[in-house]
N, CA, C, O and the ligand as a Tripos MOL2 file, in Angstrom:
@<TRIPOS>MOLECULE
protein
  305   303    77     0     0
PROTEIN
NO_CHARGES

@<TRIPOS>ATOM
      1 N          -1.0790  -16.9490    6.6610 N.3       1 MET1
      2 CA         -0.4670  -15.6600    7.0100 C.3       1 MET1
      3 C           0.3330  -15.1060    5.8370 C.2       1 MET1
      4 O           0.9800  -15.8600    5.1110 O.2       1 MET1
      5 N           0.2890  -13.8070    5.6540 N.am      2 PRO2
      6 CA          1.0400  -13.2160    4.5480 C.3       2 PRO2
      7 C           2.5400  -13.1740    4.8290 C.2       2 PRO2
      8 O           2.9810  -13.1900    5.9780 O.2       2 PRO2
      9 N           3.3000  -13.1200    3.7470 N.am      3 LEU3
     10 CA          4.7660  -13.0970    3.8280 C.3       3 LEU3
     11 C           5.2520  -11.6610    3.6720 C.2       3 LEU3
     12 O           4.8650  -10.9580    2.7390 O.2       3 LEU3
     13 N           6.1040  -11.2400    4.6000 N.am      4 TYR4
     14 CA          6.6180   -9.8750    4.5610 C.3       4 TYR4
     15 C           8.1340   -9.8830    4.4260 C.2       4 TYR4
     16 O           8.8080  -10.8210    4.8510 O.2       4 TYR4
     17 N           8.6500   -8.8260    3.8290 N.am      5 GLU5
     18 CA         10.0910   -8.6680    3.6580 C.3       5 GLU5
     19 C          10.6170   -7.6550    4.6670 C.2       5 GLU5
     20 O          10.0260   -6.5950    4.8710 O.2       5 GLU5
     21 N          11.7310   -7.9970    5.2880 N.am      6 TYR6
     22 CA         12.3420   -7.1050    6.2640 C.3       6 TYR6
     23 C          13.7950   -6.8570    5.8960 C.2       6 TYR6
     24 O          14.4810   -7.7240    5.3550 O.2       6 TYR6
     25 N          14.2510   -5.6250    6.2120 N.am      7 LEU7
     26 CA         15.6450   -5.2540    5.9420 C.3       7 LEU7
     27 C          16.2490   -4.7220    7.2320 C.2       7 LEU7
     28 O          15.7290   -3.7880    7.8430 O.2       7 LEU7
     29 N          17.3600   -5.3380    7.6330 N.am      8 CYS8
     30 CA         18.0370   -4.9220    8.8590 C.3       8 CYS8
     31 C          18.9360   -3.7170    8.5700 C.2       8 CYS8
     32 O          19.7880   -3.7620    7.6830 O.2       8 CYS8
     33 N          18.7310   -2.6390    9.3360 N.am      9 ASP9
     34 CA         19.5520   -1.4480    9.1630 C.3       9 ASP9
     35 C          20.9910   -1.6770    9.6130 C.2       9 ASP9
     36 O          21.9230   -1.0730    9.0830 O.2       9 ASP9
     37 N          21.1550   -2.5400   10.5770 N.am     10 LYS10
     38 CA         22.4500   -2.6890   11.2190 C.3      10 LYS10
     39 C          23.4400   -3.4860   10.3670 C.2      10 LYS10
     40 O          24.5820   -3.0670   10.1820 O.2      10 LYS10
     41 N          22.9980   -4.6330    9.8530 N.am     11 CYS11
     42 CA         23.9230   -5.4890    9.0950 C.3      11 CYS11
     43 C          23.5240   -5.5980    7.6250 C.2      11 CYS11
     44 O          24.2440   -6.2120    6.8380 O.2      11 CYS11
     45 N          22.3840   -5.0090    7.2440 N.am     12 GLY12
     46 CA         21.9690   -5.0270    5.8470 C.3      12 GLY12
     47 C          21.3630   -6.3320    5.3900 C.2      12 GLY12
     48 O          21.1630   -6.5340    4.1920 O.2      12 GLY12
     49 N          21.0640   -7.2290    6.3260 N.am     13 HIS13
     50 CA         20.5080   -8.5240    5.9830 C.3      13 HIS13
     51 C          19.0250   -8.3830    5.6250 C.2      13 HIS13
     52 O          18.2550   -7.7400    6.3380 O.2      13 HIS13
     53 N          18.6500   -8.9980    4.5080 N.am     14 LYS14
     54 CA         17.2630   -8.9650    4.0620 C.3      14 LYS14
     55 C          16.6670  -10.3510    4.2270 C.2      14 LYS14
     56 O          17.2630  -11.3420    3.8050 O.2      14 LYS14
     57 N          15.4770  -10.4230    4.8480 N.am     15 PHE15
     58 CA         14.8720  -11.7220    5.0870 C.3      15 PHE15
     59 C          13.3540  -11.6230    5.0020 C.2      15 PHE15
     60 O          12.7690  -10.5450    5.1060 O.2      15 PHE15
     61 N          12.7390  -12.7870    4.8090 N.am     16 GLU16
     62 CA         11.2840  -12.8480    4.7140 C.3      16 GLU16
     63 C          10.7200  -13.5410    5.9340 C.2      16 GLU16
     64 O          11.3460  -14.4320    6.5090 O.2      16 GLU16
     65 N           9.5230  -13.1180    6.3220 N.am     17 LEU17
     66 CA          8.9300  -13.6300    7.5450 C.3      17 LEU17
     67 C           7.4270  -13.7370    7.3710 C.2      17 LEU17
     68 O           6.7830  -12.8240    6.8560 O.2      17 LEU17
     69 N           6.8750  -14.8630    7.8050 N.am     18 LEU18
     70 CA          5.4220  -15.0230    7.8400 C.3      18 LEU18
     71 C           4.8960  -14.4180    9.1360 C.2      18 LEU18
     72 O           5.2610  -14.8450   10.2310 O.2      18 LEU18
     73 N           4.0450  -13.4290    8.9940 N.am     19 ARG19
     74 CA          3.5110  -12.7970   10.1960 C.3      19 ARG19
     75 C           2.0260  -12.5160   10.0300 C.2      19 ARG19
     76 O           1.5140  -12.4400    8.9130 O.2      19 ARG19
     77 N           1.3490  -12.3640   11.1500 N.am     20 ALA20
     78 CA         -0.0390  -11.9150   11.1070 C.3      20 ALA20
     79 C          -0.0810  -10.4730   10.6240 C.2      20 ALA20
     80 O           0.8630   -9.7090   10.8250 O.2      20 ALA20
     81 N          -1.1750  -10.1160    9.9910 N.am     21 LEU21
     82 CA         -1.3120   -8.7670    9.4430 C.3      21 LEU21
     83 C          -1.1740   -7.7050   10.5330 C.2      21 LEU21
     84 O          -0.6180   -6.6330   10.2950 O.2      21 LEU21
     85 N          -1.6730   -8.0020   11.7110 N.am     22 SER22
     86 CA         -1.6210   -7.0330   12.8050 C.3      22 SER22
     87 C          -0.2080   -6.8080   13.3060 C.2      22 SER22
     88 O           0.0690   -5.7790   13.9230 O.2      22 SER22
     89 N           0.7050   -7.7620   13.0520 N.am     23 ASP23
     90 CA          2.0910   -7.6250   13.4990 C.3      23 ASP23
     91 C           3.0030   -7.0780   12.4180 C.2      23 ASP23
     92 O           4.1850   -6.8460   12.6740 O.2      23 ASP23
     93 N           2.4820   -6.8670   11.2100 N.am     24 SER24
     94 CA          3.3530   -6.5830   10.0650 C.3      24 SER24
     95 C           4.0430   -5.2340   10.1810 C.2      24 SER24
     96 O           5.1260   -5.0550    9.6240 O.2      24 SER24
     97 N           3.4440   -4.2700   10.8950 N.am     25 GLY25
     98 CA          4.0510   -2.9520   11.0030 C.3      25 GLY25
     99 C           5.1650   -2.8720   12.0350 C.2      25 GLY25
    100 O           5.9080   -1.8910   12.0790 O.2      25 GLY25
    101 N           5.2790   -3.8970   12.8600 N.am     26 GLU26
    102 CA          6.2770   -3.8530   13.9180 C.3      26 GLU26
    103 C           7.5940   -4.4310   13.4450 C.2      26 GLU26
    104 O           7.6480   -5.2490   12.5270 O.2      26 GLU26
    105 N           8.6730   -3.9780   14.1080 N.am     27 ALA27
    106 CA          9.9920   -4.4510   13.7320 C.3      27 ALA27
    107 C          10.1560   -5.9250   14.0760 C.2      27 ALA27
    108 O           9.6630   -6.3920   15.1030 O.2      27 ALA27
    109 N          10.8530   -6.6530   13.2060 N.am     28 ALA28
    110 CA         11.1160   -8.0620   13.4420 C.3      28 ALA28
    111 C          12.5920   -8.2420   13.7900 C.2      28 ALA28
    112 O          13.4400   -7.5310   13.2510 O.2      28 ALA28
    113 N          12.9110   -9.1710   14.6740 N.am     29 PRO29
    114 CA         14.3140   -9.3890   15.0240 C.3      29 PRO29
    115 C          15.1010   -9.9940   13.8690 C.2      29 PRO29
    116 O          14.6850  -10.9900   13.2760 O.2      29 PRO29
    117 N          16.2400   -9.3850   13.5570 N.am     30 CYS30
    118 CA         17.0980   -9.8910   12.4900 C.3      30 CYS30
    119 C          17.6790  -11.2440   12.8810 C.2      30 CYS30
    120 O          18.2190  -11.3800   13.9780 O.2      30 CYS30
    121 N          17.5810  -12.2570   12.0010 N.am     31 PRO31
    122 CA         18.1200  -13.5760   12.3380 C.3      31 PRO31
    123 C          19.6450  -13.5950   12.4140 C.2      31 PRO31
    124 O          20.2240  -14.5420   12.9450 O.2      31 PRO31
    125 N          20.2950  -12.5690   11.8940 N.am     32 ARG32
    126 CA         21.7530  -12.5580   11.8780 C.3      32 ARG32
    127 C          22.3310  -11.8370   13.1010 C.2      32 ARG32
    128 O          23.2460  -12.3460   13.7490 O.2      32 ARG32
    129 N          21.7860  -10.6290   13.4190 N.am     33 CYS33
    130 CA         22.3680   -9.8510   14.5140 C.3      33 CYS33
    131 C          21.3720   -9.5250   15.6190 C.2      33 CYS33
    132 O          21.7260   -8.8630   16.5940 O.2      33 CYS33
    133 N          20.1370   -9.9810   15.4800 N.am     34 GLN34
    134 CA         19.0970   -9.8400   16.5130 C.3      34 GLN34
    135 C          18.6300   -8.4100   16.7550 C.2      34 GLN34
    136 O          17.8690   -8.1690   17.6920 O.2      34 GLN34
    137 N          19.0680   -7.4540   15.9330 N.am     35 SER35
    138 CA         18.5460   -6.1000   16.1040 C.3      35 SER35
    139 C          17.2410   -5.9550   15.3340 C.2      35 SER35
    140 O          17.0160   -6.6940   14.3750 O.2      35 SER35
    141 N          16.3740   -5.0230   15.7270 N.am     36 PRO36
    142 CA         15.0710   -4.8840   15.0750 C.3      36 PRO36
    143 C          15.2010   -4.4140   13.6260 C.2      36 PRO36
    144 O          15.8390   -3.3990   13.3460 O.2      36 PRO36
    145 N          14.5930   -5.1600   12.7210 N.am     37 ALA37
    146 CA         14.6340   -4.8340   11.2920 C.3      37 ALA37
    147 C          13.2860   -4.2730   10.8590 C.2      37 ALA37
    148 O          12.2370   -4.7120   11.3290 O.2      37 ALA37
    149 N          13.3300   -3.3150    9.9750 N.am     38 LYS38
    150 CA         12.0900   -2.6950    9.5100 C.3      38 LYS38
    151 C          11.5310   -3.4310    8.2980 C.2      38 LYS38
    152 O          12.2690   -4.0290    7.5150 O.2      38 LYS38
    153 N          10.2330   -3.3730    8.1680 N.am     39 ARG39
    154 CA          9.5710   -4.0120    7.0280 C.3      39 ARG39
    155 C           9.8280   -3.2290    5.7460 C.2      39 ARG39
    156 O           9.7670   -2.0000    5.7310 O.2      39 ARG39
    157 N          10.1150   -3.9590    4.6750 N.am     40 VAL40
    158 CA         10.2640   -3.3530    3.3670 C.3      40 VAL40
    159 C           8.9100   -3.3600    2.6830 C.2      40 VAL40
    160 O           8.2900   -4.4120    2.5290 O.2      40 VAL40
    161 N           8.4580   -2.1990    2.2790 N.am     41 LEU41
    162 CA          7.1840   -2.1360    1.5720 C.3      41 LEU41
    163 C           7.3830   -2.6010    0.1400 C.2      41 LEU41
    164 O           8.2290   -2.0740   -0.5840 O.2      41 LEU41
    165 N           6.6040   -3.5840   -0.2590 N.am     42 SER42
    166 CA          6.7480   -4.1130   -1.6030 C.3      42 SER42
    167 C           6.2000   -3.1350   -2.6420 C.2      42 SER42
    168 O           5.4030   -2.2550   -2.3170 O.2      42 SER42
    169 N           6.6240   -3.2940   -3.8690 N.am     43 SER43
    170 CA          6.1500   -2.4140   -4.9370 C.3      43 SER43
    171 C           4.6710   -2.6250   -5.2130 C.2      43 SER43
    172 O           3.9720   -1.7160   -5.6600 O.2      43 SER43
    173 N           4.2070   -3.8320   -4.9420 N.am     44 PHE44
    174 CA          2.7870   -4.1150   -5.1400 C.3      44 PHE44
    175 C           1.9220   -3.2940   -4.1920 C.2      44 PHE44
    176 O           0.8850   -2.7650   -4.5930 O.2      44 PHE44
    177 N           2.3420   -3.1890   -2.9510 N.am     45 ALA45
    178 CA          1.5580   -2.4510   -1.9610 C.3      45 ALA45
    179 C           1.4760   -0.9720   -2.3160 C.2      45 ALA45
    180 O           0.4120   -0.3640   -2.1970 O.2      45 ALA45
    181 N           2.6020   -0.3830   -2.7550 N.am     46 SER46
    182 CA          2.5820    1.0340   -3.0880 C.3      46 SER46
    183 C           1.8170    1.2840   -4.3850 C.2      46 SER46
    184 O           1.2310    2.3500   -4.5700 O.2      46 SER46
    185 N           1.8260    0.2920   -5.2860 N.am     47 PHE47
    186 CA          1.0790    0.4470   -6.5300 C.3      47 PHE47
    187 C          -0.4220    0.4760   -6.2820 C.2      47 PHE47
    188 O          -1.1260    1.3010   -6.8640 O.2      47 PHE47
    189 N          -0.9220   -0.4130   -5.4280 N.am     48 SER48
    190 CA         -2.3580   -0.4620   -5.1730 C.3      48 SER48
    191 C          -2.8330    0.7950   -4.4460 C.2      48 SER48
    192 O          -3.9740    1.2260   -4.6170 O.2      48 SER48
    193 N          -1.9500    1.3790   -3.6350 N.am     49 LYS49
    194 CA         -2.3040    2.6120   -2.9610 C.3      49 LYS49
    195 C          -2.4050    3.7590   -3.9670 C.2      49 LYS49
    196 O          -3.3110    4.5870   -3.8750 O.2      49 LYS49
    197 N          -1.4730    3.8080   -4.9310 N.am     50 ASP50
    198 CA         -1.5030    4.8490   -5.9520 C.3      50 ASP50
    199 C          -2.7370    4.7540   -6.8350 C.2      50 ASP50
    200 O          -3.3610    5.7720   -7.1340 O.2      50 ASP50
    201 N          -3.1010    3.5380   -7.2610 N.am     51 SER51
    202 CA         -4.2050    3.3950   -8.1980 C.3      51 SER51
    203 C          -5.5430    3.7420   -7.5440 C.2      51 SER51
    204 O          -6.4320    4.2840   -8.2010 O.2      51 SER51
    205 N          -5.6860    3.4360   -6.2700 N.am     52 SER52
    206 CA         -6.9330    3.7910   -5.6010 C.3      52 SER52
    207 C          -7.0470    5.2980   -5.4010 C.2      52 SER52
    208 O          -8.1440    5.8550   -5.4540 O.2      52 SER52
    209 N          -5.8870    5.9690   -5.1670 N.am     53 GLY53
    210 CA         -5.9080    7.4110   -5.0050 C.3      53 GLY53
    211 C          -6.2320    8.1220   -6.3080 C.2      53 GLY53
    212 O          -6.8980    9.1570   -6.3020 O.2      53 GLY53
    213 N          -5.7680    7.5780   -7.4180 N.am     54 GLN54
    214 CA         -6.0030    8.2200   -8.7020 C.3      54 GLN54
    215 C          -7.4140    7.9720   -9.2190 C.2      54 GLN54
    216 O          -7.9550    8.7940   -9.9580 O.2      54 GLN54
    217 N          -8.0150    6.8480   -8.8390 N.am     55 SER55
    218 CA         -9.3300    6.5280   -9.3810 C.3      55 SER55
    219 C         -10.4330    7.3300   -8.6930 C.2      55 SER55
    220 O         -11.5440    7.4140   -9.2160 O.2      55 SER55
    221 N         -10.1540    7.9140   -7.5460 N.am     56 THR56
    222 CA        -11.1690    8.6290   -6.7880 C.3      56 THR56
    223 C         -11.7850    9.8140   -7.5340 C.2      56 THR56
    224 O         -13.0120    9.9120   -7.5620 O.2      56 THR56
    225 N         -11.0000   10.7340   -8.1490 N.am     57 PRO57
    226 CA        -11.6140   11.8970   -8.7980 C.3      57 PRO57
    227 C         -12.3580   11.5690  -10.0870 C.2      57 PRO57
    228 O         -13.1260   12.4020  -10.5680 O.2      57 PRO57
    229 N         -12.1600   10.3890  -10.6600 N.am     58 VAL58
    230 CA        -12.7790   10.0480  -11.9370 C.3      58 VAL58
    231 C         -14.2870    9.8900  -11.8030 C.2      58 VAL58
    232 O         -15.0270   10.3510  -12.6720 O.2      58 VAL58
    233 N         -14.7650    9.2450  -10.7290 N.am     59 GLY59
    234 CA        -16.1700    8.9030  -10.6200 C.3      59 GLY59
    235 C         -17.0810   10.0520  -10.2480 C.2      59 GLY59
    236 O         -18.2630   10.0170  -10.5900 O.2      59 GLY59
    237 N         -16.5860   11.0730   -9.5600 N.am     60 GLY60
    238 CA        -17.4420   12.0090   -8.8680 C.3      60 GLY60
    239 C         -18.1010   13.0980   -9.6730 C.2      60 GLY60
    240 O         -19.1510   13.5850   -9.2530 O.2      60 GLY60
    241 N         -17.5590   13.5180  -10.8100 N.am     61 SER61
    242 CA        -17.9660   14.7980  -11.3540 C.3      61 SER61
    243 C         -19.2140   14.7540  -12.2280 C.2      61 SER61
    244 O         -20.2490   15.2860  -11.8260 O.2      61 SER61
    245 N         -19.1560   14.1410  -13.4030 N.am     62 SER62
    246 CA        -20.2830   14.2290  -14.3160 C.3      62 SER62
    247 C         -20.6970   12.8580  -14.8230 C.2      62 SER62
    248 O         -19.9380   11.8960  -14.7100 O.2      62 SER62
    249 N         -21.8910   12.7670  -15.3770 N.am     63 CYS63
    250 CA        -22.3170   11.5210  -15.9870 C.3      63 CYS63
    251 C         -21.8000   11.4420  -17.4170 C.2      63 CYS63
    252 O         -21.2610   12.4170  -17.9400 O.2      63 CYS63
    253 N         -21.9620   10.2760  -18.0530 N.am     64 SER64
    254 CA        -21.3540   10.0830  -19.3630 C.3      64 SER64
    255 C         -22.0960   10.8100  -20.4750 C.2      64 SER64
    256 O         -21.5550   10.9790  -21.5680 O.2      64 SER64
    257 N         -23.3350   11.2470  -20.2120 N.am     65 SER65
    258 CA        -24.1200   11.8720  -21.2760 C.3      65 SER65
    259 C         -23.9980   13.3910  -21.3140 C.2      65 SER65
    260 O         -24.5120   14.0160  -22.2420 O.2      65 SER65
    261 N         -23.3400   13.9970  -20.3450 N.am     66 CYS66
    262 CA        -23.1550   15.4380  -20.3900 C.3      66 CYS66
    263 C         -21.7030   15.7880  -20.1240 C.2      66 CYS66
    264 O         -21.0040   15.0510  -19.4290 O.2      66 CYS66
    265 N         -21.2500   16.8850  -20.6600 N.am     67 SER67
    266 CA        -19.8450   17.2520  -20.5460 C.3      67 SER67
    267 C         -19.5780   18.2440  -19.4390 C.2      67 SER67
    268 O         -18.4220   18.5790  -19.1790 O.2      67 SER67
    269 N         -20.6250   18.7270  -18.7730 N.am     68 SER68
    270 CA        -20.4070   19.6590  -17.6800 C.3      68 SER68
    271 C         -19.9570   18.9250  -16.4330 C.2      68 SER68
    272 O         -20.0320   17.6980  -16.3630 O.2      68 SER68
    273 N         -19.4910   19.6760  -15.4500 N.am     69 THR69
    274 CA        -18.9760   19.0390  -14.2390 C.3      69 THR69
    275 C         -20.0710   18.6300  -13.2840 C.2      69 THR69
    276 O         -19.7920   17.9110  -12.3240 O.2      69 THR69
    277 N         -21.3100   19.0530  -13.5000 N.am     70 SER70
    278 CA        -22.4110   18.5540  -12.6830 C.3      70 SER70
    279 C         -23.5600   18.1480  -13.6080 C.2      70 SER70
    280 O         -23.6060   18.5590  -14.7680 O.2      70 SER70
    281 N         -24.4850   17.3410  -13.0870 N.am     71 CYS71
    282 CA        -25.6010   16.8500  -13.9040 C.3      71 CYS71
    283 C         -26.8670   17.6640  -13.6570 C.2      71 CYS71
    284 O         -27.9650   17.1480  -13.8680 O.2      71 CYS71
    285 N         -26.7540   18.9070  -13.2190 N.am     72 ASP72
    286 CA        -27.9240   19.7240  -12.9600 C.3      72 ASP72
    287 C         -28.7190   19.9910  -14.2250 C.2      72 ASP72
    288 O         -29.9390   20.1500  -14.1660 O.2      72 ASP72
    289 N         -28.0320   20.0440  -15.3920 N.am     73 SER73
    290 CA        -28.7040   20.4220  -16.6360 C.3      73 SER73
    291 C         -29.2120   19.2260  -17.4280 C.2      73 SER73
    292 O         -29.9750   19.4190  -18.3740 O.2      73 SER73
    293 N         -28.8330   18.0200  -17.0920 N.am     74 CYS74
    294 CA        -29.2430   16.8870  -17.9340 C.3      74 CYS74
    295 C         -30.3430   16.0410  -17.3060 C.2      74 CYS74
    296 O         -30.8450   15.1270  -17.9610 O.2      74 CYS74
    297 N         -30.7380   16.3090  -16.0620 N.am     75 HIS75
    298 CA        -31.8950   15.6890  -15.4210 C.3      75 HIS75
    299 C         -31.8870   14.1760  -15.4660 C.2      75 HIS75
    300 O         -32.9380   13.5810  -15.7060 O.2      75 HIS75
    301 N         -30.7840   13.5380  -15.2520 N.am     76 LEU76
    302 CA        -30.7590   12.0830  -15.2070 C.3      76 LEU76
    303 C         -30.9890   11.5770  -13.7840 C.2      76 LEU76
    304 O         -31.0010   10.3680  -13.5520 O.2      76 LEU76
    305 ZN         20.9650   -7.6490   11.1870 Zn       77 ZN77
@<TRIPOS>BOND
     1     1     2 1
     2     2     3 1
     3     3     4 2
     4     3     5 am
     5     5     6 1
     6     6     7 1
     7     7     8 2
     8     7     9 am
     9     9    10 1
    10    10    11 1
    11    11    12 2
    12    11    13 am
    13    13    14 1
    14    14    15 1
    15    15    16 2
    16    15    17 am
    17    17    18 1
    18    18    19 1
    19    19    20 2
    20    19    21 am
    21    21    22 1
    22    22    23 1
    23    23    24 2
    24    23    25 am
    25    25    26 1
    26    26    27 1
    27    27    28 2
    28    27    29 am
    29    29    30 1
    30    30    31 1
    31    31    32 2
    32    31    33 am
    33    33    34 1
    34    34    35 1
    35    35    36 2
    36    35    37 am
    37    37    38 1
    38    38    39 1
    39    39    40 2
    40    39    41 am
    41    41    42 1
    42    42    43 1
    43    43    44 2
    44    43    45 am
    45    45    46 1
    46    46    47 1
    47    47    48 2
    48    47    49 am
    49    49    50 1
    50    50    51 1
    51    51    52 2
    52    51    53 am
    53    53    54 1
    54    54    55 1
    55    55    56 2
    56    55    57 am
    57    57    58 1
    58    58    59 1
    59    59    60 2
    60    59    61 am
    61    61    62 1
    62    62    63 1
    63    63    64 2
    64    63    65 am
    65    65    66 1
    66    66    67 1
    67    67    68 2
    68    67    69 am
    69    69    70 1
    70    70    71 1
    71    71    72 2
    72    71    73 am
    73    73    74 1
    74    74    75 1
    75    75    76 2
    76    75    77 am
    77    77    78 1
    78    78    79 1
    79    79    80 2
    80    79    81 am
    81    81    82 1
    82    82    83 1
    83    83    84 2
    84    83    85 am
    85    85    86 1
    86    86    87 1
    87    87    88 2
    88    87    89 am
    89    89    90 1
    90    90    91 1
    91    91    92 2
    92    91    93 am
    93    93    94 1
    94    94    95 1
    95    95    96 2
    96    95    97 am
    97    97    98 1
    98    98    99 1
    99    99   100 2
   100    99   101 am
   101   101   102 1
   102   102   103 1
   103   103   104 2
   104   103   105 am
   105   105   106 1
   106   106   107 1
   107   107   108 2
   108   107   109 am
   109   109   110 1
   110   110   111 1
   111   111   112 2
   112   111   113 am
   113   113   114 1
   114   114   115 1
   115   115   116 2
   116   115   117 am
   117   117   118 1
   118   118   119 1
   119   119   120 2
   120   119   121 am
   121   121   122 1
   122   122   123 1
   123   123   124 2
   124   123   125 am
   125   125   126 1
   126   126   127 1
   127   127   128 2
   128   127   129 am
   129   129   130 1
   130   130   131 1
   131   131   132 2
   132   131   133 am
   133   133   134 1
   134   134   135 1
   135   135   136 2
   136   135   137 am
   137   137   138 1
   138   138   139 1
   139   139   140 2
   140   139   141 am
   141   141   142 1
   142   142   143 1
   143   143   144 2
   144   143   145 am
   145   145   146 1
   146   146   147 1
   147   147   148 2
   148   147   149 am
   149   149   150 1
   150   150   151 1
   151   151   152 2
   152   151   153 am
   153   153   154 1
   154   154   155 1
   155   155   156 2
   156   155   157 am
   157   157   158 1
   158   158   159 1
   159   159   160 2
   160   159   161 am
   161   161   162 1
   162   162   163 1
   163   163   164 2
   164   163   165 am
   165   165   166 1
   166   166   167 1
   167   167   168 2
   168   167   169 am
   169   169   170 1
   170   170   171 1
   171   171   172 2
   172   171   173 am
   173   173   174 1
   174   174   175 1
   175   175   176 2
   176   175   177 am
   177   177   178 1
   178   178   179 1
   179   179   180 2
   180   179   181 am
   181   181   182 1
   182   182   183 1
   183   183   184 2
   184   183   185 am
   185   185   186 1
   186   186   187 1
   187   187   188 2
   188   187   189 am
   189   189   190 1
   190   190   191 1
   191   191   192 2
   192   191   193 am
   193   193   194 1
   194   194   195 1
   195   195   196 2
   196   195   197 am
   197   197   198 1
   198   198   199 1
   199   199   200 2
   200   199   201 am
   201   201   202 1
   202   202   203 1
   203   203   204 2
   204   203   205 am
   205   205   206 1
   206   206   207 1
   207   207   208 2
   208   207   209 am
   209   209   210 1
   210   210   211 1
   211   211   212 2
   212   211   213 am
   213   213   214 1
   214   214   215 1
   215   215   216 2
   216   215   217 am
   217   217   218 1
   218   218   219 1
   219   219   220 2
   220   219   221 am
   221   221   222 1
   222   222   223 1
   223   223   224 2
   224   223   225 am
   225   225   226 1
   226   226   227 1
   227   227   228 2
   228   227   229 am
   229   229   230 1
   230   230   231 1
   231   231   232 2
   232   231   233 am
   233   233   234 1
   234   234   235 1
   235   235   236 2
   236   235   237 am
   237   237   238 1
   238   238   239 1
   239   239   240 2
   240   239   241 am
   241   241   242 1
   242   242   243 1
   243   243   244 2
   244   243   245 am
   245   245   246 1
   246   246   247 1
   247   247   248 2
   248   247   249 am
   249   249   250 1
   250   250   251 1
   251   251   252 2
   252   251   253 am
   253   253   254 1
   254   254   255 1
   255   255   256 2
   256   255   257 am
   257   257   258 1
   258   258   259 1
   259   259   260 2
   260   259   261 am
   261   261   262 1
   262   262   263 1
   263   263   264 2
   264   263   265 am
   265   265   266 1
   266   266   267 1
   267   267   268 2
   268   267   269 am
   269   269   270 1
   270   270   271 1
   271   271   272 2
   272   271   273 am
   273   273   274 1
   274   274   275 1
   275   275   276 2
   276   275   277 am
   277   277   278 1
   278   278   279 1
   279   279   280 2
   280   279   281 am
   281   281   282 1
   282   282   283 1
   283   283   284 2
   284   283   285 am
   285   285   286 1
   286   286   287 1
   287   287   288 2
   288   287   289 am
   289   289   290 1
   290   290   291 1
   291   291   292 2
   292   291   293 am
   293   293   294 1
   294   294   295 1
   295   295   296 2
   296   295   297 am
   297   297   298 1
   298   298   299 1
   299   299   300 2
   300   299   301 am
   301   301   302 1
   302   302   303 1
   303   303   304 2
@<TRIPOS>SUBSTRUCTURE
     1 MET1         2 RESIDUE 1 A MET
     2 PRO2         6 RESIDUE 1 A PRO
     3 LEU3        10 RESIDUE 1 A LEU
     4 TYR4        14 RESIDUE 1 A TYR
     5 GLU5        18 RESIDUE 1 A GLU
     6 TYR6        22 RESIDUE 1 A TYR
     7 LEU7        26 RESIDUE 1 A LEU
     8 CYS8        30 RESIDUE 1 A CYS
     9 ASP9        34 RESIDUE 1 A ASP
    10 LYS10       38 RESIDUE 1 A LYS
    11 CYS11       42 RESIDUE 1 A CYS
    12 GLY12       46 RESIDUE 1 A GLY
    13 HIS13       50 RESIDUE 1 A HIS
    14 LYS14       54 RESIDUE 1 A LYS
    15 PHE15       58 RESIDUE 1 A PHE
    16 GLU16       62 RESIDUE 1 A GLU
    17 LEU17       66 RESIDUE 1 A LEU
    18 LEU18       70 RESIDUE 1 A LEU
    19 ARG19       74 RESIDUE 1 A ARG
    20 ALA20       78 RESIDUE 1 A ALA
    21 LEU21       82 RESIDUE 1 A LEU
    22 SER22       86 RESIDUE 1 A SER
    23 ASP23       90 RESIDUE 1 A ASP
    24 SER24       94 RESIDUE 1 A SER
    25 GLY25       98 RESIDUE 1 A GLY
    26 GLU26      102 RESIDUE 1 A GLU
    27 ALA27      106 RESIDUE 1 A ALA
    28 ALA28      110 RESIDUE 1 A ALA
    29 PRO29      114 RESIDUE 1 A PRO
    30 CYS30      118 RESIDUE 1 A CYS
    31 PRO31      122 RESIDUE 1 A PRO
    32 ARG32      126 RESIDUE 1 A ARG
    33 CYS33      130 RESIDUE 1 A CYS
    34 GLN34      134 RESIDUE 1 A GLN
    35 SER35      138 RESIDUE 1 A SER
    36 PRO36      142 RESIDUE 1 A PRO
    37 ALA37      146 RESIDUE 1 A ALA
    38 LYS38      150 RESIDUE 1 A LYS
    39 ARG39      154 RESIDUE 1 A ARG
    40 VAL40      158 RESIDUE 1 A VAL
    41 LEU41      162 RESIDUE 1 A LEU
    42 SER42      166 RESIDUE 1 A SER
    43 SER43      170 RESIDUE 1 A SER
    44 PHE44      174 RESIDUE 1 A PHE
    45 ALA45      178 RESIDUE 1 A ALA
    46 SER46      182 RESIDUE 1 A SER
    47 PHE47      186 RESIDUE 1 A PHE
    48 SER48      190 RESIDUE 1 A SER
    49 LYS49      194 RESIDUE 1 A LYS
    50 ASP50      198 RESIDUE 1 A ASP
    51 SER51      202 RESIDUE 1 A SER
    52 SER52      206 RESIDUE 1 A SER
    53 GLY53      210 RESIDUE 1 A GLY
    54 GLN54      214 RESIDUE 1 A GLN
    55 SER55      218 RESIDUE 1 A SER
    56 THR56      222 RESIDUE 1 A THR
    57 PRO57      226 RESIDUE 1 A PRO
    58 VAL58      230 RESIDUE 1 A VAL
    59 GLY59      234 RESIDUE 1 A GLY
    60 GLY60      238 RESIDUE 1 A GLY
    61 SER61      242 RESIDUE 1 A SER
    62 SER62      246 RESIDUE 1 A SER
    63 CYS63      250 RESIDUE 1 A CYS
    64 SER64      254 RESIDUE 1 A SER
    65 SER65      258 RESIDUE 1 A SER
    66 CYS66      262 RESIDUE 1 A CYS
    67 SER67      266 RESIDUE 1 A SER
    68 SER68      270 RESIDUE 1 A SER
    69 THR69      274 RESIDUE 1 A THR
    70 SER70      278 RESIDUE 1 A SER
    71 CYS71      282 RESIDUE 1 A CYS
    72 ASP72      286 RESIDUE 1 A ASP
    73 SER73      290 RESIDUE 1 A SER
    74 CYS74      294 RESIDUE 1 A CYS
    75 HIS75      298 RESIDUE 1 A HIS
    76 LEU76      302 RESIDUE 1 A LEU
    77 ZN77       305 GROUP 0 **** ****
């Protein structure tokens, strides 16, 4: 199971918890004050989301042998 980081809004306690992926979006009980703590999104998760979003427009437009935005003129 993956390890997730949680931050309690109420007491500010930060803790790690092993949870199933399907449970990761739900609040976890704080071990200090028992109030529901929200998951902290790691920098790795936000980085992978950014890189996949940026790589999308690169592949779609033209082939490497022509400089136009479509390959209608190069017949490849
Ligand atoms: Zn707490």
